[in-house]
C-alpha positions in Angstrom: -2.9 -27.0 11.7 -5.8 -25.3 9.8 -5.7 -22.5 7.3 -4.6 -19.2 8.7 -6.5 -16.1 7.6 -4.5 -13.5 5.7 -3.5 -10.3 7.3 -4.1 -7.2 5.1 -2.2 -4.2 6.2 -3.8 -1.1 4.5 -1.7 2.1 4.5 -2.8 5.4 3.0 0.0 7.4 1.3 0.1 11.1 0.5 3.4 12.8 -0.3 5.5 10.2 1.5 8.4 9.8 -0.9 11.0 10.1 1.8 9.4 7.5 4.1 8.1 4.7 1.8 11.3 2.6 1.5 11.9 2.8 5.2 8.4 1.9 5.9 8.5 -1.3 3.8 11.9 -2.2 5.2 10.5 -2.1 8.7 7.1 -3.7 8.0 8.3 -6.7 5.9 10.4 -8.4 8.6 7.7 -8.0 11.2 5.1 -9.5 9.0 7.4 -12.3 7.9 8.1 -13.2 11.5 4.3 -13.6 12.2 4.4 -16.7 9.9 1.0 -16.0 8.5 0.0 -15.0 4.9 -0.1 -11.2 4.5 -0.4 -8.4 2.0 0.6 -4.8 2.2 -1.9 -2.5 0.4 -0.5 1.0 -0.2 -3.1 3.5 -1.3 -1.8 6.7 -3.0 -4.3 9.5 -2.6 -3.1 11.9 -5.3 0.5 12.5 -4.1 2.2 15.4 -5.9 5.7 14.1 -5.2 7.2 10.8 -6.5 5.4 8.6 -4.0 3.4 6.8 -6.8 6.6 6.0 -8.7 8.2 4.6 -5.5 5.1 2.6 -4.7 5.3 1.0 -8.2 8.9 0.0 -7.5 7.8 -1.7 -4.3 5.7 -4.1 -6.2 8.9 -6.1 -6.7 7.8 -7.7 -3.4 5.0 -10.1 -4.2 3.0 -9.1 -1.0 2.9 -5.4 -1.9 -0.1 -4.1 -3.8 -0.8 -0.5 -4.7 -3.9 1.4 -5.4 -3.8 4.8 -7.2 -7.0 6.6 -6.2 -6.6 9.1 -9.0 -7.1 6.4 -11.7 -9.1 3.7 -9.9 -12.8 3.7 -10.6 -13.6 3.3 -6.9 -12.4 6.9 -6.4 -15.2 8.4 -8.5 -17.8 8.5 -5.7 -15.1 10.0 -3.3 -14.3 12.8 -5.8 -18.0 13.5 -6.3 -18.6 13.7 -2.6 -15.7 16.1 -2.1 -17.2 18.4 -4.8 
């Protein structure tokens, strides 16, 4: 069997503190059952609740990655375009 391509699941997050743990609890088993390499990329877009803190705690799972658009350099052009 050849190499399988990785699945990247990209999820935007804004003020979702009540839903994040449930989301990961539901996504992980589905992705694991696919028997393919995968990553879950959670992008916080300036949440004002504790979403970012919860996202950071989810990095205990090796397949979870977080991006904080408030501190990431890639956000600079987005902020500029929003004026």
